[in-house]
C-alpha positions in Angstrom: 10.0 -13.1 -20.0 7.7 -11.6 -17.4 8.0 -13.1 -14.0 6.0 -12.5 -10.8 8.6 -12.9 -8.1 6.2 -13.1 -5.1 3.0 -15.1 -5.0 1.3 -17.4 -2.5 -1.2 -20.1 -3.1 -3.4 -22.4 -1.0 -6.0 -25.0 -1.7 -8.7 -26.5 0.6 -7.5 -30.0 -0.4 -4.5 -29.4 1.8 -5.0 -29.0 5.5 -3.6 -25.7 7.0 -1.6 -25.5 10.2 -3.9 -25.4 13.2 -2.7 -21.9 14.2 -3.1 -20.4 10.7 -6.5 -21.1 9.0 -6.7 -20.3 5.3 -7.8 -16.7 4.5 -11.2 -16.3 2.8 -9.6 -15.5 -0.6 -9.4 -17.7 -3.6 -5.8 -18.6 -4.2 -5.5 -21.9 -6.0 -2.9 -22.6 -8.6 -5.7 -22.6 -11.3 -6.8 -19.1 -10.3 -3.3 -17.8 -10.2 -2.6 -19.2 -13.7 -5.7 -17.5 -15.0 -4.6 -14.2 -13.6 -1.1 -14.7 -15.0 -2.4 -15.4 -18.5 -4.5 -12.2 -18.5 -1.5 -10.2 -17.4 0.9 -12.0 -19.9 3.0 -13.3 -17.0 5.0 -16.4 -18.0 6.3 -17.6 -14.7 5.8 -17.1 -10.9 7.8 -17.7 -7.8 5.5 -19.4 -5.2 6.5 -18.5 -1.7 5.3 -20.9 1.0 2.4 -19.2 2.9 2.5 -19.3 6.7 -0.9 -21.1 6.6 0.9 -24.4 5.9 3.9 -23.5 8.1 6.6 -26.1 7.1 4.4 -28.5 5.2 5.1 -27.8 1.5 2.8 -30.3 -0.1 0.5 -27.7 -1.6 3.2 -25.7 -3.5 5.2 -28.8 -4.3 2.1 -30.2 -6.0 1.5 -27.0 -8.0 5.1 -27.0 -9.2 5.0 -30.6 -10.3 1.8 -30.0 -12.2 3.0 -26.8 -13.8 6.8 -27.0 -14.0 7.1 -24.5 -16.8 5.1 -21.9 -15.0 6.0 -22.2 -11.3 9.0 -22.5 -9.0 8.9 -22.8 -5.2 10.5 -21.0 -2.3 10.3 -22.8 1.0 9.6 -21.5 4.5 12.3 -22.7 6.9 11.9 -23.6 10.5 14.5 -21.6 12.4 13.6 -23.2 15.7 15.4 -26.4 14.6 18.9 -27.3 15.4 21.1 -25.8 12.7 22.3 -29.1 11.3 18.8 -30.5 11.0 17.5 -27.3 9.3 20.3 -27.4 6.8 19.7 -31.0 6.0 16.0 -30.2 5.5 16.9 -27.4 3.1 19.3 -29.6 1.2 16.5 -32.2 0.7 14.1 -29.5 -0.5 16.6 -28.1 -3.0 18.2 -31.2 -4.3 15.3 -33.6 -4.3 12.3 -31.3 -4.8 13.9 -28.5 -6.9 13.1 -25.7 -4.5 14.8 -22.5 -5.7 15.2 -20.7 -2.4 13.8 -20.2 1.0 12.3 -17.6 3.3 13.0 -16.7 6.9 10.4 -15.3 9.2 12.1 -13.6 12.2 9.0 -14.0 14.4 9.6 -17.7 14.9 12.4 -17.2 17.4 13.1 -14.5 20.1 16.4 -13.5 18.4 15.0 -13.3 14.9 17.7 -13.0 12.2 20.4 -13.1 14.8 19.4 -16.8 15.4 22.2 -19.4 15.0 20.0 -21.5 12.8 19.3 -18.5 10.5 23.0 -18.0 10.0 23.6 -21.7 9.3 20.9 -21.7 6.7 22.2 -18.6 5.1 25.6 -20.2 4.9 24.1 -23.3 3.4 22.3 -21.2 0.8 25.6 -20.1 -0.7 26.7 -23.8 -0.9 23.4 -24.8 -2.6 23.4 -21.6 -4.8 19.9 -20.5 -3.8 18.8 -17.1 -2.5 17.6 -16.3 1.0 14.5 -14.2 1.3 14.1 -12.2 4.5 10.6 -11.2 5.8 12.3 -8.1 7.3 10.7 -5.0 8.8 12.5 -1.8 9.7 13.2 -2.9 13.3 15.2 -5.9 11.9 17.7 -3.8 9.8 20.6 -4.1 12.3 20.4 -7.9 12.3 19.9 -8.0 8.6 23.0 -5.9 8.1 25.1 -8.3 10.3 23.7 -11.3 8.4 24.6 -9.7 5.0 28.1 -8.7 6.2 28.9 -12.2 7.6 27.5 -14.1 4.6 28.9 -12.2 1.6 28.7 -15.2 -0.7 24.9 -15.6 -0.1 22.3 -13.9 -2.2 19.9 -12.2 0.2 16.5 -10.7 -0.8 14.6 -8.2 1.3 10.9 -8.6 0.9 8.3 -5.9 0.1 10.5 -2.8 0.0 11.6 -3.8 3.5 8.2 -2.5 4.7 9.7 1.0 4.8 7.6 3.3 6.9 9.7 6.4 7.5 12.5 8.5 6.1 15.0 6.7 8.4 13.9 3.2 7.3 14.0 4.3 3.7 17.6 5.5 4.1 18.6 2.3 5.9 17.2 0.2 3.0 19.2 2.3 0.6 22.3 1.9 2.8 22.1 -1.9 2.4 22.8 -1.4 -1.4 26.5 -1.1 -0.6 26.5 -4.9 -0.1 26.5 -6.4 -3.5 24.8 -9.6 -2.3 21.6 -7.8 -1.3 18.5 -7.6 -3.5 15.1 -6.0 -2.9 11.7 -7.2 -3.9 9.7 -4.2 -5.2 6.6 -6.1 -4.3 3.3 -5.6 -2.5 3.3 -1.8 -3.3 0.0 -1.4 -1.4 1.7 -2.4 1.8 4.1 0.6 1.7 1.9 3.2 0.0 -0.8 5.5 1.5 -2.2 6.2 -1.9 -4.3 4.2 -4.4 -2.7 2.5 -7.5 -0.4 3.5 -9.2 1.0 4.5 -5.8 2.7 7.7 -6.8 4.1 8.1 -3.3 6.3 5.0 -4.0 7.6 6.2 -7.4 10.5 8.3 -5.9 11.5 5.4 -3.7 11.7 3.1 -6.7 13.8 5.6 -8.5 16.1 5.8 -5.5 16.4 2.0 -5.3 17.3 1.8 -9.0 19.9 4.4 -8.4 21.3 2.7 -5.4 21.0 -1.0 -6.3 20.6 -1.0 -10.0 17.5 -2.6 -11.6 19.4 -5.9 -11.9 19.0 -6.3 -8.1 15.3 -5.5 -7.9 12.4 -7.9 -8.5 8.8 -7.1 -9.1 6.2 -9.2 -7.2 2.4 -8.9 -6.9 1.9 -10.5 -3.5 -1.0 -12.5 -5.0 -3.6 -13.2 -3.7 -3.7 -10.4 -1.2 -3.3 -7.8 -4.0 -6.7 -8.9 -5.3 -8.3 -7.2 -2.3 -6.8 -3.9 -3.5 -6.9 -4.0 -7.3 -6.5 -6.3 -10.2 -3.5 -8.6 -10.7 -2.9 -7.0 -14.1 -2.5 -3.6 -12.4 -0.1 -5.1 -9.9 2.1 -6.4 -12.6 2.0 -3.2 -14.6 2.7 -0.8 -11.8 6.4 -0.3 -12.8 5.3 0.9 -16.2 3.5 3.8 -14.5 6.7 5.2 -13.0 8.2 8.1 -15.0 11.8 8.1 -16.1 12.4 4.4 -15.8 14.0 3.1 -18.9 12.8 0.0 -20.7 15.9 -1.9 -19.9 15.4 -1.3 -16.2 11.8 -2.3 -16.4 12.9 -5.6 -18.1 15.2 -6.4 -15.3 12.7 -5.7 -12.6 9.8 -7.4 -14.4 11.6 -10.7 -15.1 15.3 -10.7 -15.8 16.5 -10.4 -12.1 14.2 -13.2 -11.0 15.2 -15.3 -13.9 18.9 -15.1 -12.9 18.3 -15.6 -9.1 15.8 -18.5 -9.5 17.4 -20.0 -12.6 14.2 -19.8 -14.7 
């Protein structure tokens, strides 16, 4: 089964947050499904876009309408008291079938060191859902502490950790020593200075496979933003352009890892 582990959707029927208007890109569930069908992608993990902040009505509706194609990942409010945030997460998971959540470190001054973030990460282990971190290279110290203190929680680093230097690349590889860390090999255009198929990222992918194993890597398109760069089909086929990656590893990255993490 082919799975896109990172997409966003929005729809003008749902009012965005006043601070985050909807981008001028078509990103409805219908458009996503059409792209998925062309690329032979069976399922997608919808990550709550910041445009709706903590109102999950849009993605909840999409999952209810297409339960065999979509699962949802929430965006959690780390400014809340820890107990309230964990209660909210429990409701999303147990009553609305959310399969994980994402933390954006810019919501608080202390980012991933925030008390609420640690409480949510602990709660994730109890609910058996993965935590996704919108982490950039400057966050790696706090990410490392979070990983170390919550060894029972499955923690996913978004978009290659936005590596932008030899040092940030080495630190991302260093995190592989913690068996609860996964990496989304997603949004290749965000970490590459070259056109598709992003040959400057191929060595990094090979290094990640060597360090983490393909069973801890997940391919994601970053739909709809990827449509501004090239086709959705190209985004979901980019792994197949990398030399010396065996078919079994491609299968893990293109679907099996996400299927295990999100119980697809």
